[in-house]
C-alpha positions as CSV (number, residue, x, y, z in Angstrom):
1,M,22.3,-56.0,51.7
2,D,21.3,-59.7,52.2
3,S,20.6,-59.0,55.9
4,I,18.4,-56.1,54.9
5,K,16.5,-58.2,52.5
6,K,15.8,-60.8,55.2
7,D,14.4,-58.2,57.5
8,L,11.9,-56.9,54.9
9,K,8.3,-58.2,55.4
10,F,7.3,-58.8,51.7
11,Q,8.9,-60.4,48.7
12,F,10.5,-58.3,46.0
13,Q,7.8,-56.9,43.7
14,G,8.6,-56.6,40.0
15,S,5.7,-54.2,39.5
16,K,7.4,-51.8,41.9
17,L,10.6,-52.0,39.9
18,K,8.7,-51.1,36.8
19,E,7.1,-48.1,38.5
20,A,10.4,-46.9,39.8
21,R,12.0,-47.2,36.3
22,E,9.1,-45.4,34.6
23,S,9.2,-42.7,37.2
24,R,12.7,-41.8,36.1
25,G,11.8,-41.9,32.4
26,L,14.0,-44.9,31.6
27,T,13.3,-47.7,29.2
28,I,14.2,-51.3,30.0
29,R,17.1,-51.2,27.6
30,E,18.4,-47.9,29.1
31,L,18.2,-49.2,32.7
32,T,19.9,-52.5,31.6
33,T,22.8,-50.5,30.3
34,E,23.0,-48.4,33.5
35,L,23.1,-51.6,35.5
36,G,25.7,-53.3,33.3
37,L,23.5,-56.3,32.7
38,N,24.2,-58.6,29.7
39,N,20.8,-58.3,28.2
40,H,17.4,-56.6,28.8
41,Q,15.6,-59.9,29.2
42,T,17.2,-60.2,32.7
43,L,15.7,-57.0,33.8
44,S,12.4,-57.9,32.2
45,K,12.3,-61.1,34.3
46,Y,12.8,-59.0,37.4
47,E,9.9,-56.8,36.5
48,N,7.6,-59.8,35.8
49,N,8.5,-61.6,39.0
50,K,10.2,-64.4,37.1
51,A,13.5,-63.8,38.9
52,I,14.7,-61.9,41.9
53,P,17.6,-59.5,41.5
54,P,20.7,-60.4,43.5
55,S,22.1,-58.1,46.2
56,N,24.6,-56.3,43.9
57,V,21.9,-55.5,41.3
58,L,19.4,-54.5,44.0
59,F,22.0,-52.1,45.5
60,N,22.6,-50.6,42.0
61,L,18.8,-50.2,41.4
62,V,18.6,-48.2,44.7
63,R,21.6,-46.1,43.6
64,I,20.6,-45.4,40.0
65,L,16.8,-44.9,40.5
66,K,17.3,-43.1,43.8
67,I,14.5,-45.1,45.3
68,P,14.6,-46.5,48.9
69,I,15.0,-50.3,49.0
70,N,11.8,-50.9,50.9
71,Y,9.9,-49.4,47.9
72,F,10.6,-52.6,46.0
73,Y,9.0,-54.7,48.7
74,S,5.7,-52.8,49.0
75,E,2.9,-54.9,47.6
76,K,0.5,-52.1,46.7
77,P,0.9,-50.6,43.2
78,V,0.6,-46.9,43.0
79,I,-1.2,-47.1,39.7
80,D,-4.8,-48.3,39.7
81,A,-5.3,-50.4,36.6
82,E,-9.0,-49.5,36.4
83,I,-8.9,-45.7,36.8
84,P,-7.6,-43.6,33.8
85,V,-5.2,-40.8,34.5
86,F,-6.3,-37.6,32.7
87,F,-3.6,-35.4,31.2
88,R,-3.8,-31.8,30.1
89,S,-0.7,-31.8,27.8
90,K,0.9,-30.2,24.8
91,A,0.9,-32.0,21.5
92,N,4.6,-32.9,21.7
93,T,4.3,-34.6,25.1
94,T,5.9,-38.1,25.0
95,V,4.5,-41.4,26.3
96,K,7.5,-41.5,28.5
97,L,6.6,-38.2,30.2
98,K,3.0,-39.4,30.7
99,K,4.3,-42.5,32.4
100,I,6.4,-40.4,34.7
101,H,3.4,-38.4,35.7
102,Q,1.2,-41.4,36.1
103,V,3.6,-42.8,38.7
104,R,4.1,-39.5,40.4
105,I,0.4,-38.7,40.9
106,G,0.2,-42.2,42.4
107,W,2.9,-41.1,44.9
108,V,0.8,-38.0,45.7
109,E,-2.1,-40.3,46.6
110,E,0.2,-42.5,48.7
111,I,1.6,-39.4,50.6
112,F,-2.0,-38.2,51.3
113,N,-3.2,-41.6,52.4
114,Y,-0.2,-41.9,54.8
115,L,-0.7,-38.4,56.2
116,N,-4.5,-39.0,56.5
117,T,-3.8,-41.7,59.1
118,I,-2.2,-39.1,61.3
119,I,-4.0,-35.8,60.5
120,E,-7.7,-35.2,59.7
121,F,-8.0,-33.6,56.3
122,P,-11.1,-31.8,55.1
123,E,-13.7,-34.2,53.7
124,S,-14.2,-34.1,50.0
125,K,-17.0,-31.8,49.0
126,L,-17.3,-33.3,45.5
127,P,-20.4,-35.2,44.7
128,R,-20.2,-39.0,44.8
129,I,-21.0,-40.1,41.3
130,E,-23.2,-43.2,41.0
131,K,-22.0,-45.9,38.7
132,K,-23.8,-46.0,35.4
133,K,-25.3,-49.2,34.0
134,S,-23.5,-48.5,30.7
135,T,-20.0,-47.3,30.6
136,I,-20.2,-46.5,26.9
137,F,-19.0,-42.9,26.3
138,T,-21.6,-40.4,25.3
139,P,-20.9,-36.7,24.7
140,T,-22.3,-34.2,27.3
141,D,-24.4,-31.3,25.9
142,F,-22.8,-27.9,26.5
143,E,-26.0,-26.6,28.2
144,E,-25.7,-29.4,30.7
145,I,-22.1,-28.5,31.4
146,E,-23.1,-24.9,32.0
147,K,-25.7,-26.1,34.5
148,L,-23.2,-28.5,36.2
149,A,-20.7,-25.6,36.7
150,L,-23.3,-23.3,38.2
151,D,-24.8,-26.0,40.4
152,L,-21.4,-26.8,41.8
153,R,-20.8,-23.1,42.7
154,V,-24.2,-23.1,44.5
155,D,-23.2,-26.4,46.4
156,W,-19.9,-24.8,47.4
157,G,-21.6,-21.6,48.6
158,L,-20.0,-19.4,45.9
159,T,-21.5,-16.4,44.2
160,N,-21.1,-16.0,40.4
161,G,-18.2,-13.6,40.9
162,P,-14.4,-14.2,40.5
163,I,-12.5,-16.9,42.4
164,T,-9.2,-15.2,43.4
165,N,-7.3,-18.3,44.5
166,L,-8.7,-21.6,43.2
167,T,-6.0,-23.8,44.7
168,R,-7.0,-22.6,48.2
169,L,-10.7,-23.2,47.4
170,F,-10.0,-26.7,46.1
171,E,-8.0,-27.6,49.2
172,Q,-10.8,-26.3,51.5
173,K,-13.2,-28.6,49.6
174,G,-11.0,-31.6,50.1
175,I,-9.3,-31.8,46.7
176,I,-5.6,-32.7,46.9
177,V,-3.4,-30.5,44.8
178,S,0.3,-31.1,44.2
179,M,2.5,-28.7,42.2
180,D,5.4,-30.6,40.7
181,N,8.2,-28.5,39.3
182,S,10.6,-31.3,38.5
183,N,9.9,-31.5,34.7
184,D,10.0,-29.4,31.6
185,G,6.4,-28.3,31.8
186,L,5.2,-30.2,28.7
187,I,2.3,-31.6,30.8
188,D,0.1,-28.9,32.4
189,A,-1.5,-31.3,34.8
190,C,-2.8,-34.8,35.4
191,S,-5.5,-36.0,37.7
192,S,-7.0,-39.2,39.1
193,W,-9.4,-40.1,42.0
194,D,-10.3,-42.5,44.7
195,D,-14.0,-42.6,45.3
196,N,-14.9,-38.9,45.5
197,R,-11.4,-37.7,46.5
198,L,-9.8,-35.9,43.5
199,F,-6.0,-35.7,43.1
200,I,-4.6,-33.1,40.8
201,M,-0.9,-32.7,40.0
202,I,0.2,-29.4,38.3
203,G,3.1,-30.1,35.9
204,S,4.8,-26.8,36.5
205,A,4.4,-24.6,39.6
206,L,6.1,-21.8,37.6
207,S,3.1,-21.4,35.2
208,S,1.1,-18.2,35.4
209,P,-1.6,-18.0,38.1
210,S,-4.3,-17.7,35.4
211,R,-3.0,-20.8,33.5
212,I,-2.8,-22.9,36.7
213,K,-6.4,-21.7,37.6
214,F,-7.8,-22.8,34.3
215,T,-5.9,-26.1,34.5
216,L,-7.3,-26.9,37.9
217,A,-10.8,-26.2,36.7
218,H,-10.2,-28.4,33.6
219,E,-9.2,-31.4,35.8
220,L,-12.2,-30.9,38.0
221,G,-14.3,-31.1,34.8
222,H,-12.8,-34.5,34.0
223,Y,-13.9,-35.8,37.4
224,L,-17.5,-34.5,37.1
225,L,-17.9,-35.4,33.4
226,H,-15.7,-38.4,32.8
227,Y,-15.8,-40.4,36.0
228,H,-17.0,-43.6,34.2
229,L,-14.6,-43.4,31.3
230,S,-12.6,-46.5,30.9
231,K,-8.9,-46.5,30.1
232,E,-9.7,-48.1,26.7
233,D,-12.1,-45.3,25.8
234,F,-9.7,-42.7,27.1
235,N,-7.0,-43.8,24.7
236,K,-9.3,-43.5,21.6
237,K,-8.3,-40.3,19.7
238,D,-11.9,-39.2,18.9
239,I,-13.1,-39.7,22.4
240,Y,-10.0,-38.0,23.9
241,K,-10.5,-35.0,21.7
242,R,-14.1,-34.7,22.8
243,I,-13.5,-35.0,26.5
244,E,-10.8,-32.3,26.3
245,I,-13.3,-30.0,24.7
246,E,-15.8,-30.8,27.4
247,A,-13.3,-30.3,30.2
248,N,-12.2,-26.9,28.7
249,Y,-15.9,-25.9,28.4
250,F,-16.5,-26.8,32.1
251,A,-13.4,-24.8,33.2
252,S,-14.7,-21.7,31.3
253,A,-18.2,-22.1,32.6
254,F,-17.0,-22.6,36.2
255,L,-14.5,-19.7,36.2
256,L,-16.6,-17.3,34.1
257,P,-20.2,-18.0,34.9
258,A,-22.4,-16.8,32.0
259,P,-24.8,-14.6,34.0
260,A,-22.1,-12.5,35.6
261,F,-19.5,-12.5,32.8
262,S,-22.0,-11.6,30.2
263,E,-23.1,-8.5,32.2
264,E,-19.6,-7.3,32.6
265,L,-18.4,-7.7,29.0
266,I,-19.5,-4.2,27.9
267,S,-16.5,-3.7,25.6
268,H,-14.6,-6.0,23.2
269,T,-11.2,-4.3,23.1
270,L,-8.0,-5.9,24.5
271,D,-7.6,-3.0,26.9
272,Y,-11.0,-3.9,28.4
273,Y,-10.1,-7.6,28.6
274,K,-7.0,-6.5,30.6
275,I,-9.3,-4.8,33.1
276,L,-11.5,-7.9,33.3
277,K,-8.4,-10.1,33.8
278,K,-7.4,-8.0,36.9
279,R,-10.9,-8.7,38.3
280,W,-11.5,-12.3,37.3
281,H,-7.9,-13.6,37.5
282,V,-8.5,-15.5,34.2
283,S,-6.3,-15.2,31.1
284,I,-7.3,-12.8,28.3
285,Q,-7.3,-15.8,25.9
286,S,-9.7,-17.8,28.1
287,M,-12.1,-14.8,28.2
288,V,-12.0,-14.4,24.4
289,Y,-12.8,-18.1,24.1
290,R,-15.6,-17.7,26.6
291,S,-17.0,-14.6,24.9
292,K,-17.2,-16.6,21.6
293,E,-18.8,-19.6,23.4
294,L,-21.6,-17.4,24.7
295,N,-22.0,-15.6,21.4
296,L,-21.0,-12.3,23.0
297,I,-18.7,-11.5,20.1
298,T,-19.0,-12.3,16.4
299,D,-16.6,-14.5,14.4
300,Y,-15.0,-11.3,13.0
301,Q,-14.5,-9.8,16.4
302,A,-13.0,-13.0,17.7
303,S,-10.6,-13.3,14.7
304,Y,-9.5,-9.7,15.2
305,L,-8.8,-10.2,18.9
306,W,-6.8,-13.4,18.2
307,K,-4.7,-11.6,15.6
308,S,-4.1,-8.7,18.1
309,I,-3.1,-11.2,20.8
310,A,-0.6,-12.8,18.5
311,K,0.7,-9.4,17.3
312,N,1.3,-8.3,20.9
313,G,3.1,-11.5,21.7
314,W,0.6,-12.5,24.3
315,K,0.2,-16.1,23.3
316,L,2.7,-17.3,25.9
317,V,3.0,-14.3,28.3
318,E,0.1,-12.0,28.9
319,P,-0.1,-8.7,30.8
320,L,-0.7,-9.0,34.5
321,D,0.7,-12.5,34.7
322,D,3.2,-11.4,37.3
323,E,0.7,-9.3,39.3
324,L,-2.0,-11.9,40.0
325,E,-2.1,-13.7,43.3
326,K,0.0,-16.9,43.0
327,E,-1.7,-20.3,43.2
328,E,0.1,-22.3,45.9
329,A,-0.6,-25.8,47.1
330,K,-0.1,-25.9,50.8
331,M,-2.2,-28.6,52.4
332,L,0.3,-31.5,52.1
333,K,3.2,-29.3,53.0
334,D,1.4,-27.9,56.0
335,A,0.5,-31.4,57.1
336,I,4.1,-32.7,57.0
337,E,5.4,-29.6,58.8
338,L,2.7,-30.0,61.5
339,I,3.7,-33.6,62.1
340,I,7.4,-32.8,62.3
341,N,7.1,-29.6,64.4
342,H,4.9,-31.4,67.0
343,D,7.4,-34.3,67.2
344,V,4.7,-36.8,66.1
345,K,7.2,-38.3,63.6
346,S,10.9,-37.6,62.9
347,K,11.8,-36.5,59.4
348,K,13.8,-39.7,59.0
349,Y,11.0,-42.0,60.2
350,L,8.4,-40.2,58.0
351,C,10.5,-40.8,54.9
352,E,11.1,-44.4,55.8
353,E,7.4,-45.0,56.3
354,L,6.5,-43.3,53.0
355,K,9.1,-45.5,51.2
356,L,9.9,-42.6,48.8
357,N,13.0,-40.6,47.9
358,K,13.3,-37.4,50.1
359,E,13.7,-35.2,47.0
360,D,10.5,-36.6,45.5
361,I,8.5,-36.0,48.7
362,Q,9.8,-32.4,48.7
363,N,9.0,-31.8,45.0
364,L,5.5,-33.2,45.3
365,T,4.5,-31.4,48.5
366,R,6.3,-28.1,47.9
367,L,8.6,-28.5,50.9
368,P,11.8,-26.4,50.8
369,K,14.9,-27.9,49.3
370,N,16.9,-30.0,51.8
371,Y,14.0,-30.0,54.2
372,F,14.7,-33.6,55.3
373,E,18.3,-33.0,56.2
374,E,18.9,-33.6,59.9
375,R,21.3,-31.0,61.4
376,V,22.9,-31.3,64.8
377,V,25.7,-29.4,66.5
378,N,28.8,-31.1,67.7
379,E,31.6,-29.1,69.4
380,G,30.6,-25.9,67.6
381,R,30.4,-27.6,64.1
382,A,27.1,-28.1,62.2
383,L,26.9,-31.7,61.0
384,T,24.5,-32.7,58.2
385,F,23.0,-36.2,58.0
386,R,21.2,-37.3,54.9
């Protein structure tokens, strides 16, 4: 281990240890116990660059955290201290789970940046948002959000009709989508950006297509509406509540454009909403919300529909959820397979250069399980090398 340390270009980075620990959902005290250290202050010193872990501790960190040793010697942090990470999450989501996602979406960006040096990805078709003179948060009027959604459709060459596969559209427009299925789904998604390149990580690839579609549009709304929001403002409860409302409104306006959706809503029964769901690929609940937003139904009608949805048990699982086209993120997966299949890089070398765990790369790029296992044949026996 000492000889390995001498060969590494950079010094041990405590910030990378903190990232690795948080990516596994461990507190300092929990990791201290796992390592068998006498007190958590020792680990805290490692994370704050006040001490360097000896070889035996470093070996155990690699083993426990399942992080390659060269990760701890990389100088660049995966989390930009200035850019907030937006979360679409449930009320009982923990701070720990948000930290896990914050690191993991940073990994998505690192994977993209690495692949982008080898393969030419589509340029981002998102507008570059000019910096405001004032970064003080001010609410966006809903009429302005409606216009923003319609304008983007025009810029992207879309009609006001349904979008069958939003993930495919996003990837064509240069938005990087990752579908991480390594958690319990308490976070629907999170997003961040670099210049005008938007990164979105879906928390559970097993969610229904209509839910994933709305979540993607919601995160796009954050980029367009809240690009200038500081981390300090983002953490204020009143501001957070407002920006979630705005992102939801944008998602509704983008997926269900007022001109077309209003014309098609000729009945207000759940049976008719089911017909519309098959056409628009948007959840019945989202369409009921949209109907109320546009004053296409009364308060009484909306209340009746919500009660009927609850009575039918459609709050969590709706009709047609298993029939709509699946939303699949393919761009990162296809890029890695292209590099490997054309012998540009070996699987082993690609993982070494990314400085990430093989399973993490697989989860974040939707590669099949055990993709990075190298198999050779020796005297009729298949040998597997990890």
